[in-house]
All heavy atoms as TSV, in Angstrom:
chain	resi	resn	atom	element	x	y	z
A	1	ALA	N	N	0.846	-1.205	0.000
A	1	ALA	CA	C	0.000	0.000	0.000
A	1	ALA	C	C	0.873	1.242	0.000
A	1	ALA	O	O	1.949	1.245	0.577
A	1	ALA	CB	C	-0.911	-0.002	1.222
A	2	SER	N	N	0.396	2.256	-0.656
A	2	SER	CA	C	1.151	3.508	-0.684
A	2	SER	C	C	1.027	4.223	0.658
A	2	SER	O	O	0.138	3.920	1.463
A	2	SER	CB	C	0.607	4.415	-1.786
A	2	SER	OG	O	-0.659	4.926	-1.414
A	3	GLN	N	N	1.922	5.157	0.870
A	3	GLN	CA	C	1.862	5.944	2.113
A	3	GLN	C	C	0.551	6.718	2.188
A	3	GLN	O	O	-0.012	6.882	3.264
A	3	GLN	CB	C	3.059	6.889	2.184
A	3	GLN	CG	C	4.358	6.154	2.404
A	3	GLN	CD	C	5.530	7.101	2.584
A	3	GLN	OE1	O	5.518	8.232	2.110
A	3	GLN	NE2	N	6.548	6.623	3.273
A	4	ARG	N	N	0.071	7.166	1.040
A	4	ARG	CA	C	-1.200	7.904	1.013
A	4	ARG	C	C	-2.360	7.007	1.452
A	4	ARG	O	O	-3.221	7.423	2.225
A	4	ARG	CB	C	-1.435	8.439	-0.395
A	4	ARG	CG	C	-2.579	9.404	-0.501
A	4	ARG	CD	C	-2.603	10.011	-1.861
A	4	ARG	NE	N	-1.326	10.691	-2.069
A	4	ARG	CZ	C	-1.184	11.891	-2.605
A	4	ARG	NH1	N	-2.233	12.522	-3.039
A	4	ARG	NH2	N	-0.019	12.461	-2.746
A	5	GLU	N	N	-2.362	5.761	0.962
A	5	GLU	CA	C	-3.407	4.809	1.365
A	5	GLU	C	C	-3.327	4.519	2.861
A	5	GLU	O	O	-4.347	4.457	3.536
A	5	GLU	CB	C	-3.242	3.481	0.620
A	5	GLU	CG	C	-3.743	3.465	-0.792
A	5	GLU	CD	C	-3.484	2.106	-1.415
A	5	GLU	OE1	O	-4.295	1.184	-1.170
A	5	GLU	OE2	O	-2.470	1.967	-2.114
A	6	ALA	N	N	-2.120	4.327	3.339
A	6	ALA	CA	C	-1.930	4.043	4.767
A	6	ALA	C	C	-2.476	5.195	5.607
A	6	ALA	O	O	-3.197	4.979	6.582
A	6	ALA	CB	C	-0.451	3.806	5.073
A	7	ALA	N	N	-2.142	6.416	5.217
A	7	ALA	CA	C	-2.625	7.588	5.956
A	7	ALA	C	C	-4.155	7.643	5.931
A	7	ALA	O	O	-4.789	7.988	6.935
A	7	ALA	CB	C	-2.025	8.869	5.375
A	8	ALA	N	N	-4.746	7.278	4.806
A	8	ALA	CA	C	-6.211	7.295	4.696
A	8	ALA	C	C	-6.827	6.266	5.649
A	8	ALA	O	O	-7.839	6.547	6.307
A	8	ALA	CB	C	-6.639	7.013	3.256
A	9	TRP	N	N	-6.218	5.086	5.756
A	9	TRP	CA	C	-6.721	4.067	6.684
A	9	TRP	C	C	-6.548	4.534	8.127
A	9	TRP	O	O	-7.445	4.346	8.953
A	9	TRP	CB	C	-6.017	2.728	6.460
A	9	TRP	CG	C	-6.569	1.997	5.277
A	9	TRP	CD1	C	-5.971	1.840	4.057
A	9	TRP	CD2	C	-7.856	1.356	5.182
A	9	TRP	NE1	N	-6.798	1.138	3.214
A	9	TRP	CE2	C	-7.956	0.826	3.872
A	9	TRP	CE3	C	-8.910	1.183	6.068
A	9	TRP	CZ2	C	-9.084	0.128	3.440
A	9	TRP	CZ3	C	-10.035	0.491	5.636
A	9	TRP	CH2	C	-10.121	-0.023	4.340
A	10	PHE	N	N	-5.396	5.125	8.431
A	10	PHE	CA	C	-5.191	5.643	9.788
A	10	PHE	C	C	-6.258	6.685	10.109
A	10	PHE	O	O	-6.800	6.705	11.215
A	10	PHE	CB	C	-3.799	6.266	9.946
A	10	PHE	CG	C	-2.679	5.261	10.016
A	10	PHE	CD1	C	-1.481	5.506	9.352
A	10	PHE	CD2	C	-2.795	4.092	10.757
A	10	PHE	CE1	C	-0.431	4.590	9.423
A	10	PHE	CE2	C	-1.752	3.176	10.835
A	10	PHE	CZ	C	-0.569	3.428	10.155
A	11	ARG	N	N	-6.564	7.553	9.128
A	11	ARG	CA	C	-7.569	8.599	9.361
A	11	ARG	C	C	-8.928	7.982	9.678
A	11	ARG	O	O	-9.615	8.420	10.607
A	11	ARG	CB	C	-7.685	9.532	8.157
A	11	ARG	CG	C	-8.805	10.548	8.307
A	11	ARG	CD	C	-8.874	11.533	7.167
A	11	ARG	NE	N	-7.645	12.280	7.036
A	11	ARG	CZ	C	-7.294	13.304	7.831
A	11	ARG	NH1	N	-8.096	13.679	8.805
A	11	ARG	NH2	N	-6.174	13.936	7.638
A	12	ARG	N	N	-9.325	6.974	8.901
A	12	ARG	CA	C	-10.629	6.338	9.155
A	12	ARG	C	C	-10.705	5.803	10.582
A	12	ARG	O	O	-11.700	6.015	11.282
A	12	ARG	CB	C	-10.879	5.198	8.162
A	12	ARG	CG	C	-11.263	5.688	6.796
A	12	ARG	CD	C	-11.688	4.536	5.900
A	12	ARG	NE	N	-11.624	4.988	4.522
A	12	ARG	CZ	C	-10.680	4.623	3.660
A	12	ARG	NH1	N	-9.749	3.765	4.017
A	12	ARG	NH2	N	-10.677	5.088	2.449
A	13	ALA	N	N	-9.671	5.096	10.995
A	13	ALA	CA	C	-9.657	4.525	12.350
A	13	ALA	C	C	-9.548	5.629	13.395
A	13	ALA	O	O	-10.192	5.571	14.449
A	13	ALA	CB	C	-8.513	3.532	12.492
A	14	ALA	N	N	-8.746	6.654	13.110
A	14	ALA	CA	C	-8.558	7.765	14.055
A	14	ALA	C	C	-9.876	8.483	14.311
A	14	ALA	O	O	-10.189	8.851	15.441
A	14	ALA	CB	C	-7.515	8.744	13.522
A	15	GLU	N	N	-10.655	8.649	13.249
A	15	GLU	CA	C	-11.947	9.330	13.396
A	15	GLU	C	C	-12.936	8.484	14.185
A	15	GLU	O	O	-13.930	9.003	14.690
A	15	GLU	CB	C	-12.499	9.718	12.022
A	15	GLU	CG	C	-11.696	10.858	11.404
A	15	GLU	CD	C	-12.045	11.153	9.960
A	15	GLU	OE1	O	-12.753	10.349	9.321
A	15	GLU	OE2	O	-11.569	12.197	9.464
A	16	GLU	N	N	-12.655	7.184	14.297
A	16	GLU	CA	C	-13.474	6.287	15.128
A	16	GLU	C	C	-12.899	6.183	16.544
A	16	GLU	O	O	-13.209	5.243	17.280
A	16	GLU	CB	C	-13.538	4.893	14.490
A	16	GLU	CG	C	-14.211	4.857	13.134
A	16	GLU	CD	C	-15.699	5.155	13.199
A	16	GLU	OE1	O	-16.343	4.738	14.189
A	16	GLU	OE2	O	-16.209	5.797	12.275
A	17	SER	N	N	-12.021	7.106	16.896
A	17	SER	CA	C	-11.429	7.195	18.235
A	17	SER	C	C	-10.457	6.065	18.571
A	17	SER	O	O	-10.284	5.715	19.728
A	17	SER	CB	C	-12.512	7.277	19.315
A	17	SER	OG	O	-13.347	8.387	19.060
A	18	HIS	N	N	-9.808	5.516	17.570
A	18	HIS	CA	C	-8.806	4.477	17.796
A	18	HIS	C	C	-7.474	5.173	18.105
A	18	HIS	O	O	-6.873	5.810	17.242
A	18	HIS	CB	C	-8.696	3.601	16.542
A	18	HIS	CG	C	-7.862	2.382	16.743
A	18	HIS	ND1	N	-6.497	2.432	16.838
A	18	HIS	CD2	C	-8.217	1.090	16.868
A	18	HIS	CE1	C	-6.038	1.204	17.008
A	18	HIS	NE2	N	-7.065	0.369	17.027
A	19	ALA	N	N	-7.023	5.082	19.362
A	19	ALA	CA	C	-5.871	5.865	19.834
A	19	ALA	C	C	-4.583	5.565	19.060
A	19	ALA	O	O	-3.826	6.476	18.724
A	19	ALA	CB	C	-5.648	5.642	21.324
A	20	GLU	N	N	-4.324	4.291	18.762
A	20	GLU	CA	C	-3.098	3.952	18.037
A	20	GLU	C	C	-3.112	4.584	16.640
A	20	GLU	O	O	-2.106	5.101	16.168
A	20	GLU	CB	C	-2.940	2.427	17.943
A	20	GLU	CG	C	-1.684	1.982	17.220
A	20	GLU	CD	C	-0.388	2.313	17.948
A	20	GLU	OE1	O	-0.394	2.478	19.192
A	20	GLU	OE2	O	0.653	2.400	17.271
A	21	ALA	N	N	-4.278	4.562	15.993
A	21	ALA	CA	C	-4.404	5.174	14.669
A	21	ALA	C	C	-4.242	6.690	14.756
A	21	ALA	O	O	-3.645	7.311	13.866
A	21	ALA	CB	C	-5.752	4.816	14.041
A	22	GLN	N	N	-4.759	7.295	15.818
A	22	GLN	CA	C	-4.594	8.745	15.999
A	22	GLN	C	C	-3.113	9.085	16.118
A	22	GLN	O	O	-2.638	10.049	15.515
A	22	GLN	CB	C	-5.352	9.208	17.247
A	22	GLN	CG	C	-6.846	9.115	17.076
A	22	GLN	CD	C	-7.609	9.289	18.373
A	22	GLN	OE1	O	-7.080	9.125	19.470
A	22	GLN	NE2	N	-8.888	9.633	18.256
A	23	TYR	N	N	-2.401	8.263	16.878
A	23	TYR	CA	C	-0.960	8.468	17.033
A	23	TYR	C	C	-0.247	8.303	15.686
A	23	TYR	O	O	0.564	9.144	15.298
A	23	TYR	CB	C	-0.409	7.478	18.057
A	23	TYR	CG	C	1.095	7.451	18.102
A	23	TYR	CD1	C	1.819	8.521	18.621
A	23	TYR	CD2	C	1.804	6.361	17.614
A	23	TYR	CE1	C	3.208	8.504	18.655
A	23	TYR	CE2	C	3.189	6.331	17.648
A	23	TYR	CZ	C	3.880	7.411	18.166
A	23	TYR	OH	O	5.250	7.392	18.192
A	24	GLU	N	N	-0.566	7.235	14.976
A	24	GLU	CA	C	0.081	6.979	13.680
A	24	GLU	C	C	-0.220	8.097	12.686
A	24	GLU	O	O	0.650	8.513	11.923
A	24	GLU	CB	C	-0.361	5.625	13.109
A	24	GLU	CG	C	0.169	4.440	13.868
A	24	GLU	CD	C	1.691	4.283	13.795
A	24	GLU	OE1	O	2.324	4.833	12.876
A	24	GLU	OE2	O	2.250	3.600	14.668
A	25	LEU	N	N	-1.462	8.586	12.696
A	25	LEU	CA	C	-1.827	9.675	11.800
A	25	LEU	C	C	-1.047	10.934	12.175
A	25	LEU	O	O	-0.561	11.663	11.302
A	25	LEU	CB	C	-3.338	9.924	11.855
A	25	LEU	CG	C	-3.887	10.932	10.852
A	25	LEU	CD1	C	-3.540	10.541	9.410
A	25	LEU	CD2	C	-5.397	11.072	11.018
A	26	GLY	N	N	-0.894	11.176	13.468
A	26	GLY	CA	C	-0.070	12.301	13.918
A	26	GLY	C	C	1.349	12.180	13.389
A	26	GLY	O	O	1.933	13.157	12.915
A	27	CYS	N	N	1.905	10.972	13.443
A	27	CYS	CA	C	3.258	10.741	12.910
A	27	CYS	C	C	3.301	11.018	11.412
A	27	CYS	O	O	4.265	11.623	10.918
A	27	CYS	CB	C	3.695	9.308	13.186
A	27	CYS	SG	S	3.992	8.952	14.937
A	28	CYS	N	N	2.270	10.582	10.707
A	28	CYS	CA	C	2.209	10.852	9.261
A	28	CYS	C	C	2.290	12.355	9.001
A	28	CYS	O	O	3.032	12.802	8.118
A	28	CYS	CB	C	0.915	10.296	8.659
A	28	CYS	SG	S	0.859	8.493	8.532
A	29	TYR	N	N	1.524	13.132	9.764
A	29	TYR	CA	C	1.528	14.584	9.574
A	29	TYR	C	C	2.872	15.199	9.959
A	29	TYR	O	O	3.341	16.131	9.302
A	29	TYR	CB	C	0.391	15.249	10.358
A	29	TYR	CG	C	-0.905	15.227	9.587
A	29	TYR	CD1	C	-1.949	14.397	9.968
A	29	TYR	CD2	C	-1.078	16.023	8.459
A	29	TYR	CE1	C	-3.128	14.356	9.251
A	29	TYR	CE2	C	-2.251	15.985	7.734
A	29	TYR	CZ	C	-3.279	15.160	8.136
A	29	TYR	OH	O	-4.441	15.127	7.407
A	30	MET	N	N	3.497	14.683	10.999
A	30	MET	CA	C	4.804	15.222	11.415
A	30	MET	C	C	5.849	14.993	10.338
A	30	MET	O	O	6.706	15.829	10.100
A	30	MET	CB	C	5.283	14.559	12.711
A	30	MET	CG	C	4.821	15.241	13.970
A	30	MET	SD	S	5.016	17.034	14.009
A	30	MET	CE	C	6.785	17.229	13.986
A	31	GLU	N	N	5.773	13.829	9.702
A	31	GLU	CA	C	6.802	13.435	8.738
A	31	GLU	C	C	6.409	13.717	7.296
A	31	GLU	O	O	7.214	13.482	6.393
A	31	GLU	CB	C	7.099	11.941	8.921
A	31	GLU	CG	C	7.650	11.633	10.307
A	31	GLU	CD	C	7.560	10.156	10.671
A	31	GLU	OE1	O	7.323	9.314	9.773
A	31	GLU	OE2	O	7.728	9.848	11.871
A	32	GLY	N	N	5.175	14.179	7.075
A	32	GLY	CA	C	4.721	14.399	5.709
A	32	GLY	C	C	4.650	13.087	4.936
A	32	GLY	O	O	4.952	13.028	3.751
A	33	ARG	N	N	4.246	12.030	5.629
A	33	ARG	CA	C	4.192	10.685	5.048
A	33	ARG	C	C	2.767	10.374	4.597
A	33	ARG	O	O	1.902	10.080	5.395
A	33	ARG	CB	C	4.649	9.685	6.127
A	33	ARG	CG	C	5.071	8.349	5.626
A	33	ARG	CD	C	5.778	7.484	6.673
A	33	ARG	NE	N	5.681	7.917	8.060
A	33	ARG	CZ	C	4.945	7.298	8.980
A	33	ARG	NH1	N	4.227	6.251	8.687
A	33	ARG	NH2	N	4.934	7.745	10.228
A	34	GLY	N	N	2.520	10.486	3.277
A	34	GLY	CA	C	1.196	10.192	2.737
A	34	GLY	C	C	0.211	11.340	2.852
A	34	GLY	O	O	-0.891	11.275	2.320
A	35	VAL	N	N	0.620	12.379	3.566
A	35	VAL	CA	C	-0.191	13.593	3.729
A	35	VAL	C	C	0.765	14.777	3.693
A	35	VAL	O	O	1.974	14.606	3.836
A	35	VAL	CB	C	-0.958	13.617	5.078
A	35	VAL	CG1	C	-2.057	12.578	5.111
A	35	VAL	CG2	C	-0.006	13.440	6.242
A	36	GLU	N	N	0.229	15.954	3.506
A	36	GLU	CA	C	1.062	17.149	3.571
A	36	GLU	C	C	1.527	17.381	5.006
A	36	GLU	O	O	0.745	17.227	5.943
A	36	GLU	CB	C	0.235	18.345	3.096
A	36	GLU	CG	C	1.054	19.583	2.964
A	36	GLU	CD	C	0.812	20.310	1.651
A	36	GLU	OE1	O	0.222	19.714	0.734
A	36	GLU	OE2	O	1.217	21.460	1.576
A	37	HIS	N	N	2.794	17.708	5.166
A	37	HIS	CA	C	3.322	17.981	6.510
A	37	HIS	C	C	2.493	19.073	7.182
A	37	HIS	O	O	2.221	20.112	6.580
A	37	HIS	CB	C	4.787	18.444	6.419
A	37	HIS	CG	C	5.314	18.959	7.726
A	37	HIS	ND1	N	5.749	18.123	8.729
A	37	HIS	CD2	C	5.442	20.218	8.191
A	37	HIS	CE1	C	6.129	18.861	9.754
A	37	HIS	NE2	N	5.946	20.135	9.451
A	38	SER	N	N	2.062	18.809	8.419
A	38	SER	CA	C	1.310	19.803	9.174
A	38	SER	C	C	1.520	19.579	10.656
A	38	SER	O	O	1.028	18.599	11.226
A	38	SER	CB	C	-0.186	19.724	8.857
A	38	SER	OG	O	-0.923	20.531	9.761
A	39	ARG	N	N	2.266	20.481	11.261
A	39	ARG	CA	C	2.502	20.389	12.709
A	39	ARG	C	C	1.178	20.512	13.464
A	39	ARG	O	O	0.939	19.806	14.438
A	39	ARG	CB	C	3.471	21.502	13.115
A	39	ARG	CG	C	3.966	21.386	14.528
A	39	ARG	CD	C	4.984	22.495	14.811
A	39	ARG	NE	N	5.662	22.250	16.065
A	39	ARG	CZ	C	5.129	22.477	17.256
A	39	ARG	NH1	N	3.910	22.963	17.363
A	39	ARG	NH2	N	5.815	22.231	18.361
A	40	ARG	N	N	0.316	21.397	12.989
A	40	ARG	CA	C	-0.981	21.618	13.652
A	40	ARG	C	C	-1.821	20.339	13.669
A	40	ARG	O	O	-2.398	19.974	14.684
A	40	ARG	CB	C	-1.742	22.736	12.954
A	40	ARG	CG	C	-3.127	22.987	13.566
A	40	ARG	CD	C	-3.833	24.115	12.885
A	40	ARG	NE	N	-3.128	25.362	13.124
A	40	ARG	CZ	C	-3.254	26.444	12.372
A	40	ARG	NH1	N	-4.053	26.435	11.335
A	40	ARG	NH2	N	-2.594	27.537	12.655
A	41	GLU	N	N	-1.899	19.654	12.524
A	41	GLU	CA	C	-2.656	18.393	12.454
A	41	GLU	C	C	-2.003	17.324	13.321
A	41	GLU	O	O	-2.692	16.541	13.973
A	41	GLU	CB	C	-2.761	17.906	10.998
A	41	GLU	CG	C	-3.815	18.617	10.185
A	41	GLU	CD	C	-5.229	18.322	10.670
A	41	GLU	OE1	O	-5.635	17.146	10.719
A	41	GLU	OE2	O	-5.949	19.278	10.993
A	42	ALA	N	N	-0.674	17.281	13.316
A	42	ALA	CA	C	0.042	16.296	14.137
A	42	ALA	C	C	-0.312	16.492	15.608
A	42	ALA	O	O	-0.665	15.538	16.314
A	42	ALA	CB	C	1.548	16.423	13.927
A	43	VAL	N	N	-0.258	17.740	16.064
A	43	VAL	CA	C	-0.570	18.048	17.459
A	43	VAL	C	C	-2.015	17.657	17.773
A	43	VAL	O	O	-2.299	17.054	18.809
A	43	VAL	CB	C	-0.314	19.545	17.769
A	43	VAL	CG1	C	-0.947	19.949	19.093
A	43	VAL	CG2	C	1.181	19.828	17.765
A	44	LYS	N	N	-2.925	17.965	16.860
A	44	LYS	CA	C	-4.342	17.639	17.061
A	44	LYS	C	C	-4.519	16.138	17.297
A	44	LYS	O	O	-5.189	15.723	18.249
A	44	LYS	CB	C	-5.135	18.073	15.825
A	44	LYS	CG	C	-6.563	17.585	15.783
A	44	LYS	CD	C	-7.213	17.963	14.473
A	44	LYS	CE	C	-8.225	16.928	14.054
A	44	LYS	NZ	N	-8.871	17.256	12.781
A	45	TRP	N	N	-3.904	15.306	16.449
A	45	TRP	CA	C	-4.080	13.858	16.580
A	45	TRP	C	C	-3.308	13.300	17.766
A	45	TRP	O	O	-3.799	12.394	18.446
A	45	TRP	CB	C	-3.722	13.159	15.266
A	45	TRP	CG	C	-4.731	13.462	14.213
A	45	TRP	CD1	C	-4.563	14.240	13.089
A	45	TRP	CD2	C	-6.102	13.049	14.190
A	45	TRP	NE1	N	-5.740	14.311	12.384
A	45	TRP	CE2	C	-6.700	13.593	13.034
A	45	TRP	CE3	C	-6.882	12.260	15.039
A	45	TRP	CZ2	C	-8.035	13.363	12.708
A	45	TRP	CZ3	C	-8.206	12.041	14.707
A	45	TRP	CH2	C	-8.774	12.593	13.558
A	46	PHE	N	N	-2.119	13.820	18.026
A	46	PHE	CA	C	-1.371	13.377	19.208
A	46	PHE	C	C	-2.171	13.698	20.477
A	46	PHE	O	O	-2.220	12.909	21.412
A	46	PHE	CB	C	0.007	14.042	19.299
A	46	PHE	CG	C	1.010	13.535	18.304
A	46	PHE	CD1	C	2.048	14.356	17.888
A	46	PHE	CD2	C	0.962	12.246	17.793
A	46	PHE	CE1	C	3.007	13.908	16.993
A	46	PHE	CE2	C	1.911	11.782	16.890
A	46	PHE	CZ	C	2.937	12.618	16.489
A	47	ARG	N	N	-2.801	14.866	20.489
A	47	ARG	CA	C	-3.570	15.280	21.667
A	47	ARG	C	C	-4.754	14.335	21.895
A	47	ARG	O	O	-5.033	13.946	23.028
A	47	ARG	CB	C	-4.044	16.722	21.476
A	47	ARG	CG	C	-4.548	17.353	22.753
A	47	ARG	CD	C	-4.686	18.844	22.622
A	47	ARG	NE	N	-3.388	19.495	22.755
A	47	ARG	CZ	C	-2.986	20.552	22.055
A	47	ARG	NH1	N	-3.772	21.089	21.160
A	47	ARG	NH2	N	-1.803	21.079	22.241
A	48	GLN	N	N	-5.443	13.962	20.825
A	48	GLN	CA	C	-6.590	13.049	20.971
A	48	GLN	C	C	-6.134	11.692	21.480
A	48	GLN	O	O	-6.759	11.120	22.372
A	48	GLN	CB	C	-7.329	12.909	19.639
A	48	GLN	CG	C	-8.138	14.148	19.316
A	48	GLN	CD	C	-9.084	13.932	18.149
A	48	GLN	OE1	O	-9.654	12.866	17.995
A	48	GLN	NE2	N	-9.239	14.959	17.335
A	49	ALA	N	N	-5.045	11.157	20.922
A	49	ALA	CA	C	-4.532	9.859	21.362
A	49	ALA	C	C	-4.076	9.949	22.816
A	49	ALA	O	O	-4.296	9.037	23.612
A	49	ALA	CB	C	-3.383	9.418	20.467
A	50	SER	N	N	-3.470	11.066	23.145
A	50	SER	CA	C	-2.971	11.294	24.494
A	50	SER	C	C	-4.118	11.278	25.506
A	50	SER	O	O	-4.009	10.681	26.582
A	50	SER	CB	C	-2.252	12.643	24.527
A	50	SER	OG	O	-1.677	12.868	25.771
A	51	ARG	N	N	-5.228	11.891	25.149
A	51	ARG	CA	C	-6.408	11.899	26.032
A	51	ARG	C	C	-6.920	10.490	26.287
A	51	ARG	O	O	-7.517	10.228	27.315
A	51	ARG	CB	C	-7.545	12.721	25.403
A	51	ARG	CG	C	-7.357	14.193	25.561
A	51	ARG	CD	C	-8.643	14.946	25.248
A	51	ARG	NE	N	-8.312	16.296	24.866
A	51	ARG	CZ	C	-8.420	16.777	23.628
A	51	ARG	NH1	N	-8.883	16.045	22.652
A	51	ARG	NH2	N	-8.079	18.021	23.378
A	52	ALA	N	N	-6.671	9.598	25.315
A	52	ALA	CA	C	-7.108	8.204	25.465
A	52	ALA	C	C	-6.081	7.382	26.239
A	52	ALA	O	O	-6.231	6.180	26.392
A	52	ALA	CB	C	-7.337	7.591	24.085
A	53	GLY	N	N	-5.019	8.047	26.702
A	53	GLY	CA	C	-4.026	7.355	27.518
A	53	GLY	C	C	-2.882	6.751	26.727
A	53	GLY	O	O	-2.142	5.924	27.241
A	54	HIS	N	N	-2.731	7.142	25.469
A	54	HIS	CA	C	-1.670	6.593	24.618
A	54	HIS	C	C	-0.342	7.262	24.976
A	54	HIS	O	O	-0.121	8.425	24.672
A	54	HIS	CB	C	-2.031	6.832	23.147
A	54	HIS	CG	C	-1.202	6.057	22.189
A	54	HIS	ND1	N	0.028	6.484	21.779
A	54	HIS	CD2	C	-1.436	4.877	21.570
A	54	HIS	CE1	C	0.519	5.593	20.923
A	54	HIS	NE2	N	-0.354	4.616	20.784
A	55	GLU	N	N	0.542	6.512	25.630
A	55	GLU	CA	C	1.781	7.084	26.159
A	55	GLU	C	C	2.734	7.630	25.087
A	55	GLU	O	O	3.252	8.729	25.237
A	55	GLU	CB	C	2.494	6.063	27.061
A	55	GLU	CG	C	3.534	6.681	27.973
A	55	GLU	CD	C	3.048	7.882	28.792
A	55	GLU	OE1	O	1.953	7.816	29.380
A	55	GLU	OE2	O	3.772	8.894	28.835
A	56	PRO	N	N	2.977	6.894	23.986
A	56	PRO	CA	C	3.852	7.466	22.952
A	56	PRO	C	C	3.322	8.801	22.397
A	56	PRO	O	O	4.103	9.695	22.064
A	56	PRO	CB	C	3.886	6.390	21.864
A	56	PRO	CG	C	3.622	5.120	22.598
A	56	PRO	CD	C	2.640	5.500	23.689
A	57	ALA	N	N	1.998	8.942	22.341
A	57	ALA	CA	C	1.415	10.201	21.876
A	57	ALA	C	C	1.716	11.320	22.875
A	57	ALA	O	O	2.023	12.445	22.488
A	57	ALA	CB	C	-0.092	10.060	21.672
A	58	ARG	N	N	1.645	10.991	24.170
A	58	ARG	CA	C	1.983	11.986	25.209
A	58	ARG	C	C	3.422	12.440	25.054
A	58	ARG	O	O	3.736	13.618	25.152
A	58	ARG	CB	C	1.806	11.392	26.602
A	58	ARG	CG	C	0.389	11.357	27.030
A	58	ARG	CD	C	0.271	11.153	28.543
A	58	ARG	NE	N	-1.137	11.044	28.843
A	58	ARG	CZ	C	-1.689	9.994	29.430
A	58	ARG	NH1	N	-0.963	8.991	29.828
A	58	ARG	NH2	N	-2.990	9.966	29.632
A	59	GLU	N	N	4.314	11.468	24.829
A	59	GLU	CA	C	5.729	11.793	24.669
A	59	GLU	C	C	5.959	12.639	23.420
A	59	GLU	O	O	6.752	13.580	23.450
A	59	GLU	CB	C	6.560	10.510	24.617
A	59	GLU	CG	C	6.613	9.803	25.967
A	59	GLU	CD	C	7.236	8.419	25.890
A	59	GLU	OE1	O	8.021	8.159	24.955
A	59	GLU	OE2	O	6.932	7.597	26.774
A	60	ALA	N	N	5.263	12.311	22.344
A	60	ALA	CA	C	5.394	13.087	21.108
A	60	ALA	C	C	4.950	14.527	21.343
A	60	ALA	O	O	5.602	15.473	20.884
A	60	ALA	CB	C	4.573	12.442	19.988
A	61	LEU	N	N	3.835	14.693	22.052
A	61	LEU	CA	C	3.343	16.046	22.369
A	61	LEU	C	C	4.352	16.816	23.209
A	61	LEU	O	O	4.629	17.976	22.920
A	61	LEU	CB	C	2.029	15.951	23.156
A	61	LEU	CG	C	0.735	16.068	22.397
A	61	LEU	CD1	C	-0.437	15.948	23.354
A	61	LEU	CD2	C	0.646	17.333	21.598
A	62	ARG	N	N	4.872	16.158	24.247
A	62	ARG	CA	C	5.861	16.787	25.107
A	62	ARG	C	C	7.057	17.256	24.291
A	62	ARG	O	O	7.537	18.368	24.448
A	62	ARG	CB	C	6.330	15.817	26.194
A	62	ARG	CG	C	5.919	16.233	27.585
A	62	ARG	CD	C	6.443	15.277	28.642
A	62	ARG	NE	N	5.345	14.430	29.094
A	62	ARG	CZ	C	5.323	13.106	29.059
A	62	ARG	NH1	N	6.340	12.421	28.610
A	62	ARG	NH2	N	4.270	12.450	29.499
A	63	SER	N	N	7.521	16.381	23.431
A	63	SER	CA	C	8.684	16.691	22.601
A	63	SER	C	C	8.387	17.886	21.684
A	63	SER	O	O	9.217	18.789	21.547
A	63	SER	CB	C	9.022	15.461	21.766
A	63	SER	OG	O	10.046	15.773	20.861
A	64	LEU	N	N	7.201	17.917	21.090
A	64	LEU	CA	C	6.826	19.031	20.217
A	64	LEU	C	C	6.764	20.338	20.990
A	64	LEU	O	O	7.188	21.378	20.498
A	64	LEU	CB	C	5.469	18.766	19.558
A	64	LEU	CG	C	5.492	17.824	18.372
A	64	LEU	CD1	C	4.071	17.513	17.952
A	64	LEU	CD2	C	6.265	18.436	17.223
A	65	GLU	N	N	6.204	20.292	22.196
A	65	GLU	CA	C	6.069	21.501	22.992
A	65	GLU	C	C	7.435	22.025	23.425
A	65	GLU	O	O	7.644	23.235	23.492
A	65	GLU	CB	C	5.166	21.241	24.199
A	65	GLU	CG	C	3.721	21.123	23.772
A	65	GLU	CD	C	2.815	20.467	24.820
A	65	GLU	OE1	O	3.321	20.073	25.892
A	65	GLU	OE2	O	1.622	20.336	24.537
A	66	GLU	N	N	8.380	21.112	23.676
A	66	GLU	CA	C	9.721	21.536	24.066
A	66	GLU	C	C	10.479	22.192	22.918
A	66	GLU	O	O	11.343	23.018	23.120
A	66	GLU	CB	C	10.547	20.331	24.564
A	66	GLU	CG	C	10.122	19.836	25.921
A	66	GLU	CD	C	10.755	18.490	26.280
A	66	GLU	OE1	O	11.647	18.027	25.537
A	66	GLU	OE2	O	10.331	17.910	27.294
A	67	HIS	N	N	10.138	21.807	21.694
A	67	HIS	CA	C	10.870	22.314	20.519
A	67	HIS	C	C	10.064	23.319	19.714
A	67	HIS	O	O	10.303	23.488	18.530
A	67	HIS	CB	C	11.293	21.136	19.630
A	67	HIS	CG	C	12.209	20.190	20.341
A	67	HIS	ND1	N	11.754	19.028	20.910
A	67	HIS	CD2	C	13.532	20.244	20.578
A	67	HIS	CE1	C	12.776	18.412	21.481
A	67	HIS	NE2	N	13.860	19.112	21.296
A	68	SER	N	N	9.120	23.976	20.365
A	68	SER	CA	C	8.318	24.949	19.599
A	68	SER	C	C	8.822	26.354	19.848
A	68	SER	O	O	9.528	26.638	20.768
A	68	SER	CB	C	6.852	24.828	19.983
A	68	SER	OG	O	6.673	25.094	21.357
């Protein structure tokens, strides 16, 4: 599957409140993998995953906030 397809699948699951998919979609946005790079979108998805208790998403958010 292409990176674009992968990002689309992550988005579908993320919109259904799947925390791992929200985290993965955030990573896609951070890296511009399959989607246009967007720090704002990355933060949005990391924040949602973080609220669900996803620890790597919390760490990603912390790291972004430290480097902003």
